[in-house]
MDAnalysis code that builds the backbone (N, CA, C; Angstrom):
import MDAnalysis as mda
import numpy as np

u = mda.Universe.empty(507, n_residues=169, atom_resindex=np.repeat(np.arange(169), 3), trajectory=True)
u.add_TopologyAttr("name", ["N", "CA", "C"] * 169)
u.add_TopologyAttr("resid", np.arange(1, 170))
u.add_TopologyAttr("resname", ["MET", "VAL", "GLU", "GLN", "PHE", "LEU", "THR", "LEU", "MET", "ALA", "ASP", "LEU", "ASP", "ASP", "GLU", "ALA", "GLN", "ALA", "ARG", "MET", "SER", "GLY", "TRP", "TYR", "ARG", "ALA", "LEU", "LYS", "GLU", "ALA", "GLY", "PHE", "THR", "GLY", "THR", "GLN", "THR", "PRO", "GLY", "LEU", "PRO", "TYR", "HIS", "ILE", "SER", "LEU", "ALA", "THR", "TYR", "PRO", "LEU", "GLU", "GLU", "GLU", "ASP", "ARG", "ALA", "GLY", "GLY", "ILE", "MET", "ARG", "ARG", "ALA", "GLY", "GLU", "ARG", "PHE", "ALA", "PRO", "VAL", "PRO", "VAL", "HIS", "ILE", "SER", "HIS", "ILE", "GLY", "ILE", "PHE", "ALA", "PRO", "GLY", "ARG", "VAL", "LEU", "PHE", "GLY", "ALA", "PRO", "GLU", "SER", "THR", "PRO", "GLY", "LEU", "PRO", "ALA", "LEU", "HIS", "GLU", "PHE", "CYS", "GLU", "ALA", "HIS", "PRO", "SER", "PRO", "GLU", "ARG", "PRO", "TRP", "THR", "PRO", "HIS", "ALA", "THR", "VAL", "LEU", "ILE", "ASP", "GLU", "PRO", "GLU", "THR", "VAL", "CYS", "ALA", "ALA", "LEU", "PRO", "VAL", "LEU", "LEU", "ARG", "SER", "PHE", "GLU", "PRO", "MET", "VAL", "ALA", "ARG", "ILE", "THR", "ARG", "LEU", "HIS", "LEU", "CYS", "ALA", "PHE", "TRP", "PRO", "THR", "ARG", "GLU", "VAL", "GLY", "PHE", "ALA", "VAL", "PHE", "THR", "GLY", "LYS", "GLU"])
u.atoms.positions = np.array([
    [78.867, 102.519, 87.246],
    [79.839, 102.135, 86.790],
    [79.227, 100.509, 86.775],
    [79.548, 99.640, 85.980],
    [78.701, 97.916, 86.311],
    [80.024, 97.288, 86.505],
    [80.471, 95.968, 87.457],
    [81.809, 95.576, 87.618],
    [82.179, 95.008, 85.922],
    [83.298, 94.852, 85.741],
    [83.826, 94.636, 84.633],
    [84.478, 92.813, 84.100],
    [85.341, 92.824, 85.319],
    [86.211, 91.505, 85.871],
    [86.689, 91.393, 87.023],
    [87.135, 90.223, 87.026],
    [87.607, 89.430, 88.642],
    [89.219, 89.712, 88.442],
    [90.120, 89.958, 89.651],
    [91.123, 89.743, 89.686],
    [91.287, 88.954, 90.773],
    [92.748, 88.236, 90.322],
    [93.107, 87.196, 91.604],
    [94.473, 87.737, 92.540],
    [94.214, 88.374, 93.369],
    [95.711, 89.248, 93.705],
    [96.108, 88.581, 95.091],
    [97.641, 88.810, 95.103],
    [98.640, 87.780, 95.908],
    [99.089, 89.056, 97.066],
    [98.639, 88.924, 97.838],
    [98.931, 90.171, 98.931],
    [100.172, 89.661, 99.739],
    [100.956, 91.160, 100.029],
    [102.243, 90.771, 100.175],
    [102.113, 90.816, 102.117],
    [103.001, 90.924, 103.035],
    [102.961, 90.333, 104.294],
    [102.497, 91.311, 104.855],
    [102.684, 91.783, 105.840],
    [102.560, 92.711, 106.896],
    [103.790, 93.755, 107.220],
    [105.156, 92.907, 106.726],
    [106.342, 93.850, 106.645],
    [106.146, 94.620, 105.609],
    [106.152, 93.891, 104.406],
    [105.659, 94.541, 102.963],
    [104.727, 95.920, 102.722],
    [104.129, 95.511, 103.720],
    [102.687, 96.808, 104.064],
    [103.320, 97.606, 104.013],
    [103.848, 97.897, 105.219],
    [104.463, 98.541, 106.156],
    [105.763, 99.480, 105.421],
    [106.414, 98.506, 104.737],
    [107.735, 99.265, 103.962],
    [107.119, 100.341, 102.735],
    [106.420, 99.548, 101.809],
    [105.425, 100.115, 100.737],
    [104.804, 101.223, 101.379],
    [103.836, 101.092, 102.479],
    [103.045, 102.216, 102.898],
    [103.963, 103.731, 102.815],
    [105.829, 103.652, 103.118],
    [106.708, 104.500, 103.430],
    [106.891, 104.991, 102.336],
    [106.626, 103.936, 101.572],
    [107.188, 104.336, 100.028],
    [106.227, 105.604, 99.554],
    [104.576, 105.212, 99.370],
    [103.906, 106.106, 99.247],
    [103.515, 106.667, 100.195],
    [104.197, 107.180, 101.185],
    [103.902, 108.452, 102.320],
    [105.265, 109.487, 101.490],
    [106.180, 108.672, 101.454],
    [107.295, 109.837, 101.112],
    [106.541, 110.382, 99.318],
    [105.806, 110.032, 98.821],
    [105.235, 110.240, 97.152],
    [104.158, 110.896, 97.694],
    [103.349, 111.615, 98.421],
    [102.616, 111.786, 99.008],
    [102.751, 112.930, 100.015],
    [104.018, 113.190, 100.659],
    [104.576, 114.169, 101.199],
    [105.031, 115.055, 100.363],
    [105.354, 114.867, 98.828],
    [105.883, 115.554, 97.785],
    [105.128, 115.796, 96.916],
    [103.736, 115.458, 97.273],
    [102.447, 115.779, 96.540],
    [102.058, 115.339, 95.771],
    [102.405, 114.193, 95.949],
    [101.814, 112.847, 94.285],
    [100.448, 112.124, 95.506],
    [99.776, 112.003, 94.909],
    [98.796, 110.857, 95.643],
    [97.948, 109.675, 94.401],
    [98.106, 110.255, 92.919],
    [97.906, 109.052, 92.319],
    [96.310, 108.767, 92.194],
    [95.953, 107.973, 91.536],
    [94.554, 107.130, 90.833],
    [94.050, 106.006, 91.586],
    [95.324, 105.155, 91.885],
    [95.033, 103.555, 92.218],
    [94.103, 103.485, 93.223],
    [93.912, 102.299, 93.152],
    [92.466, 102.056, 93.959],
    [92.602, 102.482, 95.458],
    [91.890, 103.199, 96.127],
    [92.214, 103.135, 97.630],
    [91.660, 101.387, 98.185],
    [92.181, 101.276, 99.315],
    [91.699, 100.804, 100.313],
    [92.780, 99.311, 99.979],
    [93.052, 99.083, 98.630],
    [93.943, 97.823, 98.978],
    [94.632, 97.586, 99.062],
    [95.449, 96.223, 99.904],
    [96.711, 96.278, 99.959],
    [97.698, 95.714, 98.898],
    [99.088, 96.143, 99.336],
    [99.837, 96.160, 98.327],
    [99.898, 94.742, 97.903],
    [100.199, 94.125, 96.628],
    [99.655, 92.842, 96.154],
    [100.364, 92.894, 94.672],
    [100.040, 91.743, 94.603],
    [100.711, 91.463, 93.172],
    [99.715, 90.688, 92.676],
    [99.251, 91.539, 91.424],
    [97.921, 90.752, 90.182],
    [98.674, 89.448, 90.118],
    [97.459, 88.523, 89.737],
    [98.129, 86.574, 89.402],
    [97.306, 86.968, 88.061],
    [95.951, 87.187, 88.167],
    [95.192, 86.551, 87.362],
    [94.029, 87.330, 87.111],
    [93.333, 87.643, 85.992],
    [91.930, 88.079, 85.789],
    [91.106, 87.127, 85.029],
    [89.919, 86.856, 85.420],
    [88.739, 86.239, 85.241],
    [87.758, 86.840, 84.663],
    [86.507, 86.114, 83.753],
    [85.571, 87.373, 83.228],
    [83.901, 87.024, 84.844],
    [83.440, 88.138, 84.660],
    [82.942, 88.176, 86.173],
    [82.112, 86.537, 85.882],
    [81.424, 86.080, 85.105],
    [80.817, 84.691, 84.753],
    [81.407, 83.545, 85.754],
    [82.987, 83.909, 85.614],
    [84.105, 82.333, 86.178],
    [84.096, 83.018, 87.818],
    [83.112, 83.629, 88.017],
    [83.699, 84.078, 89.862],
    [83.799, 82.789, 90.860],
    [82.514, 81.771, 90.570],
    [82.679, 80.660, 91.108],
    [83.613, 79.650, 90.911],
    [84.395, 79.530, 89.779],
    [85.450, 78.819, 89.197],
    [87.197, 79.979, 89.868],
    [87.187, 81.055, 89.973],
    [87.916, 81.475, 90.387],
    [88.011, 81.371, 92.241],
    [87.056, 81.547, 92.595],
    [87.143, 81.584, 93.639],
    [87.614, 80.156, 94.150],
    [87.654, 79.312, 93.354],
    [87.571, 77.681, 93.948],
    [89.542, 77.847, 93.571],
    [89.508, 77.885, 92.432],
    [91.303, 78.213, 92.212],
    [91.833, 78.841, 93.333],
    [91.358, 79.892, 93.744],
    [91.981, 81.042, 95.099],
    [91.776, 79.642, 96.094],
    [90.893, 79.127, 96.933],
    [90.341, 78.007, 97.771],
    [91.553, 77.075, 97.929],
    [91.965, 76.564, 96.026],
    [92.794, 75.490, 96.418],
    [94.406, 76.202, 96.564],
    [94.434, 76.983, 95.626],
    [95.982, 77.532, 96.018],
    [96.270, 77.845, 97.295],
    [95.344, 78.320, 98.264],
    [95.674, 78.927, 99.531],
    [96.127, 77.310, 100.513],
    [95.038, 76.321, 99.976],
    [95.575, 74.884, 100.806],
    [96.572, 74.462, 100.387],
    [96.963, 74.778, 98.809],
    [97.902, 74.081, 98.235],
    [99.829, 74.647, 98.846],
    [99.628, 75.935, 98.765],
    [101.216, 76.668, 98.898],
    [101.369, 77.135, 100.158],
    [102.604, 77.695, 100.507],
    [102.807, 77.519, 101.625],
    [103.252, 79.794, 101.385],
    [103.426, 80.269, 102.000],
    [103.554, 81.198, 101.555],
    [104.790, 81.818, 100.997],
    [104.881, 82.618, 99.730],
    [105.655, 83.050, 98.407],
    [106.923, 84.431, 98.750],
    [107.853, 83.929, 99.123],
    [108.791, 84.628, 99.247],
    [108.810, 85.468, 98.109],
    [108.907, 86.594, 97.762],
    [109.472, 87.768, 96.453],
    [110.700, 88.789, 96.691],
    [111.676, 88.599, 96.008],
    [112.474, 89.929, 96.474],
    [111.966, 90.844, 95.335],
    [111.614, 91.915, 96.361],
    [111.296, 93.391, 95.411],
    [112.125, 94.390, 95.624],
    [113.248, 93.839, 94.426],
    [114.218, 94.490, 93.821],
    [114.844, 95.509, 92.933],
    [113.789, 95.982, 92.445],
    [113.286, 97.315, 91.598],
    [112.595, 97.614, 91.397],
    [112.379, 99.074, 90.318],
    [111.085, 99.796, 90.086],
    [111.218, 99.987, 88.744],
    [110.220, 99.807, 87.941],
    [109.338, 99.784, 87.160],
    [108.289, 100.862, 86.859],
    [108.402, 101.304, 85.161],
    [107.270, 102.165, 85.002],
    [106.239, 101.369, 83.765],
    [105.709, 100.503, 83.363],
    [104.767, 100.570, 82.577],
    [104.429, 101.479, 81.543],
    [104.834, 101.557, 80.337],
    [104.837, 102.489, 78.961],
    [102.854, 102.278, 79.071],
    [102.298, 103.523, 78.717],
    [102.889, 104.670, 78.557],
    [103.271, 105.551, 79.588],
    [103.532, 104.849, 80.668],
    [104.554, 105.748, 81.873],
    [103.300, 106.131, 83.257],
    [102.169, 105.209, 83.011],
    [101.273, 105.759, 83.550],
    [101.121, 104.862, 85.273],
    [101.921, 104.309, 85.292],
    [101.843, 103.060, 86.482],
    [103.576, 102.943, 87.441],
    [103.741, 103.175, 88.004],
    [104.380, 103.429, 89.006],
    [105.233, 102.245, 89.720],
    [105.915, 101.116, 89.886],
    [105.446, 100.024, 90.644],
    [106.701, 99.431, 91.079],
    [107.091, 98.866, 92.226],
    [107.923, 97.967, 92.752],
    [108.102, 96.295, 92.324],
    [109.166, 96.223, 91.511],
    [109.215, 94.631, 90.468],
    [109.829, 93.678, 91.262],
    [109.452, 92.207, 91.218],
    [110.124, 91.188, 91.889],
    [110.680, 90.316, 90.877],
    [112.162, 89.951, 91.608],
    [113.120, 89.345, 90.490],
    [112.475, 87.844, 90.703],
    [112.515, 87.100, 89.477],
    [111.873, 85.693, 88.862],
    [112.478, 84.935, 89.893],
    [111.222, 84.458, 90.648],
    [111.936, 83.421, 91.907],
    [111.074, 82.161, 91.232],
    [111.192, 81.033, 92.132],
    [110.435, 79.628, 91.265],
    [109.302, 79.680, 91.879],
    [108.729, 80.176, 92.722],
    [107.661, 79.926, 93.448],
    [106.337, 81.453, 92.699],
    [106.591, 82.041, 92.769],
    [105.479, 83.110, 91.841],
    [105.155, 82.960, 90.651],
    [106.158, 82.136, 89.788],
    [105.379, 81.755, 88.010],
    [104.748, 80.336, 88.355],
    [105.176, 79.648, 89.203],
    [104.115, 78.786, 90.029],
    [102.978, 79.049, 90.543],
    [103.004, 79.779, 91.518],
    [101.864, 80.013, 91.659],
    [100.939, 80.700, 90.754],
    [101.422, 81.810, 89.740],
    [100.980, 82.258, 88.592],
    [100.514, 80.865, 87.943],
    [100.750, 79.979, 87.442],
    [100.761, 79.369, 86.449],
    [99.296, 77.800, 87.300],
    [99.612, 78.356, 88.694],
    [98.198, 77.490, 89.442],
    [96.962, 78.045, 89.144],
    [97.202, 79.113, 89.471],
    [95.811, 80.310, 88.822],
    [95.204, 80.269, 87.831],
    [95.273, 79.663, 86.555],
    [94.872, 79.406, 85.520],
    [94.220, 80.746, 84.708],
    [95.273, 81.626, 84.728],
    [95.061, 82.950, 84.029],
    [94.613, 83.338, 82.786],
    [93.447, 83.914, 82.131],
    [92.954, 84.341, 81.178],
    [93.857, 84.938, 80.106],
    [95.160, 84.683, 79.740],
    [96.245, 85.714, 79.415],
    [95.608, 86.326, 78.006],
    [96.348, 87.279, 78.021],
    [96.069, 88.488, 76.738],
    [97.685, 88.491, 76.456],
    [97.136, 88.373, 74.630],
    [99.055, 88.637, 74.069],
    [99.167, 90.229, 73.934],
    [98.080, 90.525, 74.304],
    [98.315, 92.388, 74.317],
    [99.141, 92.723, 75.267],
    [98.809, 92.120, 76.570],
    [99.449, 92.702, 78.304],
    [99.549, 90.784, 78.338],
    [100.524, 90.950, 78.179],
    [101.586, 89.480, 79.116],
    [101.617, 90.198, 80.882],
    [101.435, 88.902, 81.279],
    [101.661, 88.918, 82.817],
    [103.004, 89.409, 83.113],
    [103.277, 90.647, 83.709],
    [104.470, 90.849, 84.062],
    [104.267, 91.502, 86.024],
    [105.078, 90.300, 87.146],
    [104.893, 90.869, 88.271],
    [104.461, 91.936, 89.161],
    [104.869, 92.704, 89.454],
    [104.472, 94.150, 89.998],
    [103.952, 94.431, 91.214],
    [104.102, 94.996, 91.622],
    [103.396, 95.762, 93.392],
    [103.028, 97.282, 92.751],
    [102.174, 97.791, 92.571],
    [101.799, 98.811, 91.576],
    [101.798, 100.131, 92.991],
    [102.611, 100.869, 93.217],
    [102.728, 102.148, 94.119],
    [101.955, 103.428, 93.648],
    [102.027, 103.519, 92.420],
    [101.376, 105.005, 92.014],
    [100.949, 104.639, 90.437],
    [99.736, 105.319, 90.402],
    [99.057, 105.498, 88.927],
    [98.607, 106.780, 88.627],
    [99.380, 107.169, 88.093],
    [98.759, 109.174, 87.456],
    [99.337, 108.947, 85.927],
    [98.886, 110.101, 85.171],
    [99.575, 110.340, 83.879],
    [101.081, 110.563, 84.034],
    [101.839, 110.227, 82.951],
    [103.104, 110.097, 82.774],
    [104.029, 111.206, 83.080],
    [103.686, 112.223, 82.742],
    [104.313, 113.540, 83.337],
    [104.405, 113.519, 85.312],
    [103.040, 113.083, 85.321],
    [103.538, 113.027, 87.390],
    [104.217, 111.829, 87.557],
    [103.984, 110.569, 87.266],
    [104.743, 109.412, 87.033],
    [106.515, 109.546, 87.151],
    [106.362, 109.990, 85.831],
    [108.065, 110.697, 85.931],
    [108.622, 111.657, 87.047],
    [107.643, 112.572, 87.202],
    [108.548, 113.683, 88.151],
    [108.141, 112.777, 89.986],
    [107.945, 111.128, 90.225],
    [107.368, 110.803, 91.403],
    [108.544, 110.173, 91.475],
    [108.873, 109.374, 89.980],
    [109.903, 108.859, 90.806],
    [111.592, 108.655, 91.309],
    [112.352, 110.257, 91.094],
    [113.103, 110.329, 92.326],
    [112.597, 110.208, 93.420],
    [111.517, 110.555, 93.792],
    [111.290, 110.746, 95.229],
    [110.877, 109.205, 95.589],
    [110.438, 108.214, 94.529],
    [110.278, 107.005, 95.365],
    [111.984, 106.086, 95.260],
    [112.528, 107.139, 94.407],
    [114.210, 106.227, 94.520],
    [114.798, 106.791, 96.051],
    [114.527, 107.731, 96.409],
    [115.225, 108.234, 97.645],
    [114.874, 107.253, 98.729],
    [113.586, 106.651, 98.564],
    [112.705, 105.795, 100.192],
    [113.091, 104.347, 99.664],
    [113.244, 104.091, 98.186],
    [112.862, 102.363, 98.217],
    [114.742, 101.833, 98.228],
    [114.315, 101.011, 99.086],
    [115.377, 99.899, 99.767],
    [115.083, 98.929, 98.813],
    [115.425, 97.628, 98.342],
    [115.129, 96.534, 97.945],
    [114.781, 95.594, 99.462],
    [113.775, 94.262, 99.210],
    [113.055, 93.582, 100.163],
    [112.966, 92.111, 99.419],
    [113.143, 91.199, 101.100],
    [112.156, 90.641, 100.623],
    [111.166, 90.281, 101.057],
    [109.708, 90.121, 100.306],
    [108.527, 90.159, 100.895],
    [107.942, 89.003, 100.684],
    [106.716, 88.391, 101.538],
    [106.531, 87.415, 101.699],
    [104.622, 87.467, 100.886],
    [104.266, 86.607, 100.176],
    [103.013, 86.583, 99.818],
    [102.233, 85.483, 100.558],
    [101.199, 85.831, 101.513],
    [100.686, 85.068, 102.528],
    [99.432, 84.990, 102.416],
    [98.877, 85.241, 101.385],
    [97.269, 85.048, 101.310],
    [97.235, 85.668, 99.953],
    [95.867, 85.327, 99.434],
    [94.994, 85.778, 98.167],
    [93.838, 86.153, 98.341],
    [93.400, 87.556, 97.458],
    [91.870, 87.585, 97.435],
    [91.724, 88.168, 96.329],
    [90.287, 87.921, 96.223],
    [89.612, 88.140, 94.595],
    [88.950, 89.011, 94.836],
    [88.681, 89.886, 94.010],
    [88.179, 91.044, 94.018],
    [87.586, 91.551, 92.433],
    [86.255, 92.060, 92.376],
    [85.923, 92.438, 90.665],
    [85.929, 93.663, 90.855],
    [86.166, 94.343, 89.868],
    [86.344, 95.602, 89.215],
    [85.231, 96.344, 88.772],
    [84.974, 97.218, 88.397],
    [84.470, 98.885, 88.571],
    [83.195, 98.515, 88.689],
    [82.911, 99.127, 90.079],
    [83.125, 99.549, 91.197],
    [84.120, 98.180, 91.921],
    [85.387, 98.511, 93.102],
    [85.455, 97.414, 93.603],
    [84.779, 96.759, 94.699],
    [84.353, 95.460, 94.150],
    [83.787, 94.686, 95.710],
    [84.925, 92.958, 95.174],
    [84.997, 93.327, 97.173],
    [85.603, 91.969, 97.642],
    [85.165, 90.966, 97.497],
    [85.162, 89.625, 96.884],
    [84.640, 88.497, 96.632],
    [85.129, 87.279, 97.761],
    [86.135, 87.505, 98.135],
    [87.029, 86.372, 99.196],
    [88.255, 86.198, 99.409],
    [89.236, 85.573, 100.422],
    [90.305, 85.489, 100.537],
    [90.519, 84.220, 101.281],
    [91.923, 84.409, 100.663],
    [92.422, 82.752, 101.182],
    [94.146, 82.504, 101.562],
    [94.039, 82.194, 103.189],
    [95.829, 82.020, 103.467],
    [96.070, 81.106, 103.082],
    [97.708, 81.600, 103.285],
    [98.103, 80.089, 102.716],
    [98.501, 79.171, 103.832],
    [98.270, 77.822, 103.623],
    [98.412, 77.011, 104.499],
    [99.570, 75.637, 104.131],
    [99.161, 75.710, 102.556],
    [100.115, 74.635, 102.180],
    [101.168, 74.485, 102.860],
    [102.315, 73.329, 102.149],
    [103.248, 73.540, 101.769],
    [104.485, 73.623, 100.773],
    [103.650, 74.076, 99.018],
    [104.433, 73.904, 98.458],
    [105.223, 75.521, 98.591],
])
């Protein structure tokens, strides 16, 4: 497969990683594995860019790391994207997350507007619907923090770079 696009992702802190790993572990123990990309930390995708904008996207990532302090996000509920293939934890709207998204100068798509979320499982709709009660049993709302950004190219997955938040905003 040939790389098709870049994604700038906001990684959640270590405690949130551990809690979300527990959600996924409960799903896995119940027989659900999904088709989500293995090895990526739990994150909120902020923006996508064409491959030819790798230098620009990397610059945005580095500037955001210098400008922003860790951003709190209250992951308070669970959602499913239509047509039912993605099960996710969703944050409440807070000022920091939309500000970070706007700073990233994304290429918005009218067909798929930005919806902040942290994917837990990707699978067929029947499987995702069957997994929902399992996730509900282990899900507890949490306040996570976005502590760094990372840029990846997709398919296949290629890590391009990272930026840790060191700013004051």
